[in-house]
N, C-alpha and C positions, 0 to 999 in steps of 0.2 A: 679612618675610625668608625665605629660603628655605629655614631650617633652623633650631631652636633649640639650645642646647647649653648650655641649664639645667639639664637631668636627665642621663638616660643615667646610663653607669656609676659616674661619679663624683659622683652624688648625694648619695649620704652619707657622701664622703669628709672633706669641712667639718663633716659635724653629730657623724660621730665622733671625729673632729681636734679640732672648738674645744667642741660643745656638749656630748660625754660621752653614757652613755645616755641612751634615752627619745623621747619620741615627736616634739621637736621638728623643725621644717622647715630646716633650714636657711638658706633664706630669712626667715626669720621677722623680723616686724621688733621685737619683743621684747628687749630687753635678757636675757643671759642669762650662766651663771657657771660654769664649770669649775676647781676648786679658788678657786685667787686670781685666775687668768684670765675679765676680763670680757669678755662676747661683745658687743657692741651692735650695735644698723643702720647700715649703710653713709653717710657724710656725704653730704650734697650740695656736690661739690664741683664746682666751675665755672672750672677754669685752664687754660682753652684753649691759652694759650701755654707755659706750661710739658709738659702732655700733647703738644704737637705736637716736645718734644724732649726724649725721655727718656735718662738718661745711666745706662751699667751700674751707676757705683757706688750706685744708689738703690736695687737689688735683691741679695736675697742668692747668695750664690754657692751652684751644687748642693752639691760636698765629698763626690758619692755618697749621698746624701738622693735621699727618693723624694718623691712629691707629697705623702703623708698628709704623712711627715716635717716638708715646706715647710708644710704649708697650718699646724702648730701656731703658726708665726709672725702669724700673722693677728688682725687684730683685730675685724674685720668682714667680713659678707659680702654681694656684690653678683648680681646678675640677669646672665648674661654672653648674648646674644643674636648666631649668628652673620650675615654677611652675606653669606655665599656658602657650597654644599654641596658641590662637585665637586674631588675629591681624586683625584689616579692617583699614585703611588710619584715621589718629584724632593722638588725645593726646591719645595714651593707655597704660594702665598697663603694667609693665613686674615686676613679681613675680621671686623669686630665691632663690636658697640656695649656701653657698659655701663650699665644701670640700675637704681635704686631699687625696693624693692617697687611704691613708688606711680609707677612707671616716670617717674623722672626722668632724667635723662642724667648722668650722670659723668664730669666732664673731666680727666684727672691723669694724672704721669707713671703709664706701666704697661708690664709685661711680660712675658711670657709662659713657658710650662714645658709640655713633654709628656713623656709615659712610656708604657711597652707594659701599665702598670695601676696603679692607684694607689699600693701598694707598692713598686714596680718603677724600678730608679734614672733618675731624670731627668734632662733634655736640658732646657739654659737659661743664666739665660736670654733670650731672643729677644726684645730691644724692638719695642716696638709702639708707635710715633708715630700721633699723630690726627692726620688728615688734613684740612684744614678745607673743607666743601661748603660755607660761606656764598660766596654768589654777588653785583655791585653793586644795585641794587636796578629797574634796567631789565631782569637776565636774570635777574627770578622770575617765574615762574608762578603764577597764582591758585592754583595746586594744592598752590604749596609757599610759604604767603606766611600761615599761619597763624603764630603764635608759640606759643613753646616745642615747638619743632619739631627734628630731626637737624640741629648744626651742625657736627658734622666723625664721623669713622668710624675708630679704630683698624685698624692692619694690619700684619700681619710675614710674615715668608714662615719656613716649619719643615721641617725635613729629613724628608719620610715615605719611610721604606727602603724600606718593603714595605705591600701590602693588610693590611687588617685595622682593627681598631680603636685609635686612640690617647687613651689619657687626658689632656686638659688643664685644666691651672691658669693662670686671668691672678693676677698681684701689680700694686696700683694702690699708686702712695705718696702719702698723702694727710697731707702735715706728719712728723709721729714713728712713723703707726701702718701698716701695710698691711691694705689691701681684697683682698679673693678671692674668685673667682669660677669655677665646674667647669663642666667638658663634654667632651665627646669630637668625634674628626672620626674618619670611616669612611672610608676610602681604597680604592679599586676598584682590580681588576688595569688597568680599562682606561676608555674614555668612547671615543665616538660621537662628540663634541662636538669640532670642529677647534681642535688645540692648537696655541701656537707653533711656527712652525717649519712647519708643514705649510698648501697651500695650502685657499681654503675654498671651498664651492661655489660654481661659475657660475649663479649665480640674478638676474632680475632682479626688483628692487626697486620698489614702488607709489613712483608719478609724479604730476602733475596729470593725464597723459597716460591713466595707467591705470587712475586713476580716474572718468576721464569729466568735469577740474575742479572733481572737489569736495575742496577743502581737510577737510573735517569728517573724509572719511573717512581721509585722509592723517595725522591726527594731532589725539588728543587734550586737548594742549597748550592750555592757555587763557594768552595769544593764542597764536597758532599760529607753531612755528618756521617758518626757512625750510632743509629740510637733505631735500629732494625733488626739486632740478633735473633731477637723473639717475637713471637707473637703475646698481646695483654691476654688473649685465652689462656698461654701456659705458664702466665705468673701470676694471674689474678688471684688473690685469697693461700698463696705463696709467699711472695717477696713481696713489699713496697715497691710502687712503681709511681716513676712521673712522666704522663701520657700528655703531648701536646701535639695539640691540632694546629697545624701551621702550612702556610707556602709561599715560602722568601719571595720565590720570582716572579706568584702572580695575585700576591694579596691584593687584595682592594684598597685597604685600610696603608699601607704600606709601611705599614707596622711588625708585620710578621720574620722579615730577615733580622731587626734589632731585638726582637725576644728570643729566635731561634740562638741567635748567638748568645745569649744571656744565657740560654738553659746550656748551650755548649759548653761555655766559661766552667760552669759550676758543676758539672756532669764531671767534673778533673776532680774536682773533691767529694761528691759521694756519689760514684758510680760503683765504690765496692760494696753499699750500702742500698744502693734504691737499684732498680730497672728503668732507664731513659729509654723510653719510646714515641719517638716522631711519625706523625701521620698524616700522609697530605691531603689536599681538600677536594681536588675534584679527581673527577674518573678519568685513570690512563693522565693526568695534568690536564685535561681540557677542558676550560671554565664548560665548555658548550655543551660537554654532556651529563653535565649536573654534577652533586655531591657525590662524595664519595659514602657506598651504603654505613660504616663506623662514624661519621656525623651525622647522618638518618637514626642511626640506632641513637646518639646521644642527642637530638631532635637538635643539632645545633645549624643556625644559616648564617654567622657569622664566623671570622676569625681573625686572630689568634686564640686557643682557650687552651688552658692547662689545667690536668688534674691530679692532685697528691694525692695518689692512694696509697694506704697503712697495709703490713703484713694479712690482716684481715679479711682485706678485701672491702674498707669502706673507704668514702673518698673525706678525707682530714683536711684538702684546701680546694680551693678552683680558683682561678684567675681569668678574669676573662680580657679581651686587650692586651692592651700596653702594659707589662710591668718590670719593675727591673732587679736590680739583684738582692735586694736585702730582702722584699720582698717573696719573690721565691726561695731566697734562700731560708725566709720563716714559713713558706709551705711545704717542702722538701725537710726540716725539723721538726715539722708536724706528722707529716709522713710517717717518721723514726719513733714516735711517743709510743 
């Protein structure tokens, strides 16, 4: 994924709050004790239905407490991996996955808390529903066919009022217990990447004509998808567009395959109203040759990204990194409004 949130400034928060002094890692798989508190490895939970519908009453109210104080309620720790890493001031999307030390995904009701530091007053809980990435078999690529893959991604919106670092604590409800994971969000003063409300670069995306009939240069997905019929330049400002930058075979984050499959699945529903365009990431699909000019025009250095653009040629929604069916559907609906 574009950015990992599992260490950073809060790396010692759960260690200090849960395990006491000593050299134990906050993500140790051994059982530890602090007085009468027993710290255990995170349970392997796969309750996707519950994870999709977290409720506020499942999580502690802040009541003036800090993240460090909230962490004392945690009985086990997990790892939080970010699915996006571009943040500027405002209400911003945070998407992430939760895993055990053995890299098994955890799906259960989850919420996020943030603060200016581990000991500063916390804000939250911000509910983080899991968004399913499971598509029908006919829409599943070879790159996304292995068992044990990512089935859903958590996401929430956080009020990031100013540039700087924010510490993050996620709490996941597993029965009567809470599992905690920590990280941090780095908020830049600005970003050159086109945002909601702005016009995207008027660039030509690749089609069969530009690749001289080579489908292999248009997409690394197996089987190839059909999202290259027209160039962005031909339809920008004329029709709603869903523009996806991804490389299913060469993706360093390994989530291009799943999000491309999600896009293919929803294209069946929206293709009569929205033009779907997929642009690969590397020149001639060779990473050593660098990024394609279309990504450079958008100032992109990571993948995947999706831009939902309305018929006026204005970005109505954008999704960085992993996203699921519900988030993509909402982005497409925004492009139609």
